[in-house]
N, C-alpha and C positions, 0 to 999 in steps of 0.2 A: 504495500498499500505504499501512496504518496507520505513522504514525511513533511510533520510542520516544517513553518519556519526556523530555523535555528536560533537558538538563546542571542538576543539582542547584545549579549557581550562579548560575540564573539569577532574578533582581530576585525578590522578596515578591514573589508571584499576588495580581490581588485577585480575586473572586468573583461569580460571578451564577446564578439557577439555569439561564439560558439563556444561552446565545451563538447570535446567527443571523449566518451567514456570507452578505454577500449582501444589500446594500438595494435589492432589484427590487421588483416588486409582490410575490411572494412570501412574500420575508422581513419586507418593510415592514409585510403585512397581518399575519405571526405574530407579530411586535413590538407593533405596535396591539393587538391581540388581548390579549398579555398583560399589555399595561400596564395594558386597562380590569380587568383581571383582579386588579390589584395585585401583581402577578409583576414582578419585575425582571429585565429582560435586556439584552443589549448587543450593538447591532449593527456587524458590521465590514465595512466597504467597501475595497475596492481604487482604486477611485476617487474624483475629488472630488466634491462635492454639485454641483456646476457641470455636470459630463459626466453625472451619473445624471437629472440633471432636464432634458435639455437631448439625450441620444443618440435619433436616431430609432427609434423601434419601432412596432407594431403598434396599430390604435386600433379594433380591431370588439369589443364585448363584448354578450355575452350576457344577458338579463334576467334570467335568476335569478344573476348576478354581480351584476351590480347592484343586488338588492334584497340580495343576501348582505353586498354592504360598509352597503346601507345601516341593515340591522339591526344593523349594530356599531357603525353611528355614524362610518361612512368614504365617505358617500357626498354629503352638502351642496354641493360646489362641482360633485359629476358634476350632478347631477341641476339645477342651475342654468346648465350651461354646455354638457351632451352633447346631440348630436342625433339624433332617434329616426328608426329607418329600419324601413320597413313593407312593404319590398317589395325584388328585384336585379333583375336583367336580363339575359339571356342574349342572346347575337347569335351568330347563325349561317346560313347561307345568305343575309346579305343581309340581313337583316330581325332588327328588336329584339323581343325576347317577355317581358314582362313577368311576373315571378312573385309573386302578392303574400302573401308568407306570414304577413302578421298578418289577412288577411281568412279564411285555413284554421287560425291555431293563437290568434288574439288576442295573441300577443307579439311583441315588436318587436328588433330589433339597436337597440345603442346607440353612436353614435361620441365616443370620447373618447380621444384618444391617450397614449398609456401614457406618455410623459414630465409630460404633466399630471394623470393620475394619479399618479405618483408624487412630482410638486411636491407636491402632497394628502396622501400618505401620509407623507414624509418631515416636515413642518410639523406634524400632527398629533403624529408618533408624537414629533417632539424636542421642539417648541413647547408642544406643547400636554400632551400626556399624558408628560411629561418622561422619554422615555427615553434610555437612554445612544446614542449614534453615532457610530463615528470612520473618518472617511474617508482614504483617501489610504492606507492601512496596506500595509504589504510582505509577500511572503512567509511570507503564511497558514499555519501546522502543525497538524494535529489529531493529539492523542496521548492514548492509554490508551481508545479507545472503545469496548471489550468490558469494562471496568471500571464501577463505577456512579460514579466523581469524573473523569470525561476534563480532557482540559485543552486550552485554544488557546493556540498562541504567535503573535507578530508581529510586525513589526519597527515602531516607530512614527516615522511619515513624519516628525515634527517633532525629536526625538533621535537616531534614528536606531539607540535601545537597543531589545534584546531584551525583548517585554512577552507575562506569565504568564497566564491568565485561565483560571480552575477553574468548570466548572459541574455540571451533572444532565445538562445534555442540550447536544446543537448541533442546530441545525436550518442545513439545509445546503441555500443558495440560488442560489448562486454560478454555475451554469452548467454545461457538460461540463467545461469546461480550470481550473477551480476546484480550490481547495484539496480541498471536501468529495467531489469525484469520486475527486481524486488520492488519498486515504484510503481506499477503497475495499477489501476487502483482494483479491489475485489469482485470479481464479476466477470473480469474481462476472460473473453473465451480463447482458449487453449487447446485446440484440436492434438489428438494426438495415436498415433499407430504404433503398436508392440510386435515384433516379430516374432518373438520368443525365440529364436536363437540368440547367438555368440559368435560373434568373429576374433578368432586368439591372431592379432596385430604382429607380427615381423617382420625386422630390419634385420637383413642379411649383410654382411661384408663377404660378398657375393658379385662378380659381376652376371648382368641379366642373363640367363639361359635362352633368352630367345630376344630378337629386334623390338619384339610387340607386348604389348599387354596380351596374358592368358588368362582365361577364364576356364577351371576345372568343373565337371559336374560327374558328380559318383555317387555311388549310392551310399558311400560313408558319408559324404558333404560335399559342400565347395570347396572350391579352392582357387587362388588368383595370384597370378603373379607381374609386378608391375614395377618395370624398369625405373628406379630412381637416377644413377650416373654408371657411368664406367665401372664403379667397385661395389656397389650396394644396390639393391632389389631388397622391393617391399615383397612381403607375400604373407596371403591371407588364410585361414583355415577354419570352416564352419565349426563352431563346436558351441555346451550347451554357454545357454547363458550364465552369467556369473562364473563360470572356470575357473580354476584356478592356474594361472599360467606356470606356476612349479609343476605343474604334472607333463608340462610337455616341454620335456628335456630335448635336448639337441639331437640324440636318434631318432627318439619318436617321431619328432616334429618334422627331418629329411623324409622318413619311410613313409610320413602320410602326405607329403607332399608329393612326392614322387609316384605315389600312389595313384592319387585325384589329380594328378596331371601330364599322367602317361598316356603315351600316344607312339601306336606302334612305329607310325612313319616319323616320327621326329627324336631329336637326341634327348639325355636324360637331362635332369636339369645340375647345375653346377652347384656344388652345395661350400657354405663358407660358414665364418663365423657369426651367432645369431647376439647380436646387439640390444635389440629391445624384441619386448615378449610385453602385452597387454591383452587383455580382455576385452572385444567392444561389447555392448550390449544393442544388438538392432532394434533400433525406433526411431521413428518421425515425431516431428509433431510441427505446428503452425502459430501463429498466433493471431489473432485478426481483432481489429485494426492494427497496424502495425506504426499507427500513431494515438498518442494520448495528449493531449492540449500542446505543449511546447516540445517535449520527448516525443523523438522518430527513431524506430529502431530499426536493426540493420544488421543483419550477418546471423550468427545463429543467437543473438538475441531476439530476433524473430520468428526462424524456422529452422530446422534440422533435417537434413535426410540423409540415412545412414548411409556409410559409403559404397553401397550397395550401386549406384551408377555415377559415382564420382561426382555429383556434382556441389558438394556444399562451397568450395573456395568461389566458381564459376555464379552459384547465388549471391555471394555476399558481394561480390563486385558488379555485380548488376544494382543493387541496394546502393552501392557505395558510389557507382554513376548519378543514379538517379537522384539520391539523396545529395551529393554535394553539386553538382549541376544547378537543381532545384535553388539549395539555401544560396547559394551565391548569385542566382535570378534575383532572388527578393533581396537579401540585401544588399546588391549593389543599383539594382535596377527597379527596385521594387517589385517585379513581377510576382505572380502568387500561384500562376496554373502550374507550376512545378511541384511546387508543396501539396496543392491541394488534393493532384491526384497520385501520391509519391505512393498510398499505400495500395489504392487498385491496381496498377502502373506495376507495381513489385508481384505479388497474391498473383496476377496472371502466370504470370511464369514459375512462381513456386509451388503454384498447386499443381503445371502442368510436369513439373519435377518429380513431384510428391508420386504424381499417377505412375512415370515411367518408371520411378524406384519400386514403386507395388508393383509390377506387371515382370519387370528383371529379375526382383528378388522369388520368385515364382519359379521363372527359368531356373536359376540359379540352386533351389534349393526344393525345387517338387521333387527329383529324384531320389534326397535322400528323407524322404517325409514319411517313407514306411505306407505311405496310402498307394496303391497300385494305380488307381484315376489319376491323384495328382502327378505322379511321376511318369504318365504314358500320356498326358497332354504337353507337360512339358519339354518331352521331345519330341511331340508334334510340333510347337512353337519352335523350338531350334531347328526342327529340322526345317521348314518354311521358308525362315532367314536365305538357305540356300538353293529354296526351289523355286523362288518365286520372287519374281525382281520389284512386282507392287511392295511384298513384305522387306524386303531387304532396304527399299529407300525410307518408306515409314518408318523403321529402325533405326536407319543412320540420320534422319531429320534429327530424332529424339534424342540417339547418342549424343550427336554434335551439339544440339542447342539450334539449328540452323533453320526451325520455322519464321515464315513470315510474321507472323504476327501474334501474339498469346494474349 
């Protein structure tokens, strides 16, 4: 719920047109857009700079997202270093089936790990565009969001003092457990879907075993292979929700990956040391609307798509483009159309991606459901991708996010 106004004895407040809570891809992109438009803003982040630049996150970017960053002067290092992907591969019935989506659409996926993008965005915001950012802040609270002069208070990590910032808008980009979600009014609609499964997320110090993303459908469960760099590979293994990563030692992981990603016509996996193991419980959620007074949500604060379809960072960037542009237009030119239509415009793409995630989840997990009917229909969906040009084109459009309108 919204916090009341801070105590009148609080220190003299600072003032910024916009306070951005959260220094992930969404918050930093919003900040960079505002600074490019000459708008001052303050970014508040609970973690240290080292943590936000190193925490493992997604790495698949859709081409429209890359081009959106490029148009805003935020893709220089990305375009130099990212790897372009033109196909993915499904493995089932002991065979590999390459899906050449670039041949169908002319569009690519880009592989650029989120920590690298965040590093680029922090540097551009703080060191090039002169944006104010404070790391390690504690106990962030939002106040008076229904007024035209909301405030944000936080504890300074160095002095331990409470600080107060007045602003015109708050951009809430701090995830599901942050201050922005906590400030939403009681009764805000949060639609949620739980898949009832877990994924063991693994990072291996091993070169990719293929030049493309691999999806393995097997009676034991789903497995995924995602190239990250020449030396590292992200893997996923379906497991029970809440499973203990300690129950997955090195030998068991590689044995199960080899089984679920096996294809008689493909070479075996390249093994390596596992440097990360964590279990993700697969669920999605959507907050509607994404605006409450002068608080505008973006990224995981507003919605989550499980990594099933690799959509999360892309949706965060889509929000940030619309929010940054809308705030800049309002604060510089007095134009309100972008902010007025912000939530609706974001949610059209959000719900489309949610539906695709749910559809793809049935393909990934139907064969291991223990239900012969679900297994049969999942395999029928898979085979259709390789026998029907219309089905292949529809899948490619959703996989790459290239629809003309949402």
